[in-house]
C-alpha positions as CSV (number, residue, x, y, z in Angstrom):
1,M,24.1,15.1,24.0
2,K,23.8,11.6,22.6
3,I,20.5,10.2,21.3
4,I,20.0,6.6,22.3
5,F,18.0,4.5,19.8
6,P,16.2,1.4,21.0
7,F,17.5,-0.4,17.9
8,R,21.0,-1.0,16.7
9,S,20.8,1.3,13.7
10,R,19.1,4.5,12.8
11,T,17.8,2.7,9.7
12,A,15.8,0.3,11.8
13,T,14.4,3.2,13.9
14,V,13.4,5.1,10.8
15,A,11.8,2.0,9.3
16,L,9.8,1.5,12.5
17,L,8.6,5.1,12.5
18,L,7.6,4.9,8.9
19,A,5.7,1.7,9.5
20,S,3.9,3.4,12.4
21,L,2.9,6.3,10.2
22,V,1.6,3.9,7.5
23,L,-0.5,2.0,10.0
24,S,-1.9,5.1,11.5
25,A,-2.9,6.3,8.0
26,C,-5.1,3.2,7.8
27,A,-6.7,3.6,11.2
28,E,-10.2,4.6,11.7
29,W,-10.5,7.5,14.2
30,V,-14.2,8.4,14.3
31,P,-16.4,6.5,16.6
32,L,-20.2,6.3,16.2
33,K,-21.9,8.2,19.0
34,P,-24.9,7.0,21.0
35,G,-28.1,8.1,19.2
36,A,-26.4,7.8,15.8
37,E,-26.7,4.0,15.6
38,G,-30.2,4.3,14.2
39,V,-29.3,6.8,11.5
40,R,-29.2,5.1,8.1
41,V,-27.5,6.0,4.9
42,A,-29.9,6.2,1.9
43,T,-30.1,7.3,-1.7
44,A,-32.1,10.2,-3.0
45,D,-34.8,7.8,-4.3
46,Q,-35.2,6.3,-0.8
47,V,-36.0,9.6,0.9
48,K,-38.8,10.8,-1.5
49,H,-41.4,10.6,1.3
50,C,-39.1,11.9,4.1
51,R,-38.9,15.4,5.5
52,H,-35.7,17.3,4.7
53,V,-34.4,18.8,8.0
54,G,-31.0,20.1,7.1
55,R,-27.5,19.6,5.7
56,T,-24.2,18.8,7.2
57,I,-20.7,19.2,5.8
58,V,-18.1,16.9,7.5
59,S,-14.4,16.5,7.0
60,V,-11.5,14.3,8.1
61,A,-7.8,14.1,7.3
62,D,-7.3,12.3,4.0
63,A,-3.5,12.1,4.5
64,V,-1.3,11.6,7.6
65,A,2.3,12.9,7.4
66,G,1.9,13.1,3.6
67,I,0.7,9.5,3.3
68,K,-2.8,9.2,1.7
69,R,-5.3,7.3,3.7
70,K,-7.4,4.6,2.1
71,P,-10.4,6.2,0.4
72,Q,-12.8,3.6,1.9
73,T,-11.6,4.5,5.4
74,V,-12.0,8.2,4.8
75,T,-15.5,7.7,3.3
76,A,-16.5,5.5,6.3
77,E,-15.3,8.2,8.8
78,L,-17.2,10.9,6.9
79,E,-20.3,8.8,7.0
80,R,-20.0,8.2,10.8
81,L,-19.5,12.0,11.3
82,A,-22.6,12.7,9.3
83,R,-24.6,10.0,11.2
84,N,-23.3,11.5,14.5
85,H,-24.6,15.0,13.5
86,A,-28.0,13.9,12.0
87,P,-29.8,13.5,15.4
88,K,-28.8,17.1,16.4
89,L,-30.8,18.3,13.4
90,G,-33.7,16.0,14.2
91,G,-32.8,13.5,11.4
92,D,-32.6,9.8,11.2
93,T,-31.4,9.4,7.6
94,I,-28.5,10.9,5.6
95,V,-27.9,11.1,1.9
96,P,-24.5,11.9,0.4
97,E,-24.6,14.9,-1.9
98,G,-21.5,14.2,-4.0
99,P,-18.1,12.6,-4.0
100,V,-15.5,12.9,-1.3
101,K,-13.2,15.8,-2.1
102,N,-10.0,16.5,-0.1
103,G,-11.4,14.7,2.9
104,E,-14.7,16.5,2.8
105,R,-18.3,15.6,1.9
106,S,-21.7,17.1,2.4
107,Y,-24.9,15.2,3.3
108,K,-28.5,16.0,3.3
109,V,-30.3,15.1,6.5
110,Y,-33.9,13.7,6.5
111,R,-36.5,12.7,9.0
112,C,-38.1,9.5,7.6
113,R,-39.6,7.8,10.6
114,G,-43.0,9.4,11.2
115,A,-42.7,11.6,8.1
116,K,-45.7,12.0,5.8
């Protein structure tokens, strides 16, 4: 069986595949769901008068095919996942608990609107 490559050389085909992998490693894959648009990201000082309603631990792939993804992309996706989960806990605000580690981060979830 003969494999037909769309390019004249295998080198060009491999280069195209590698370029595709690199581009996919930069892509953002997590959309913000309806209801999560109003969830804000805050610091611990900003939630002193809010009610703590829970905690969420979220994770994404921090590498694709062995290629590390941009840290800011990974962080943004983790934040969107946490924002997506906050309304399920009755929250409207999230606070990151620590740094991103191996594509994972935990967030505290708070209810600030209407909290006393």
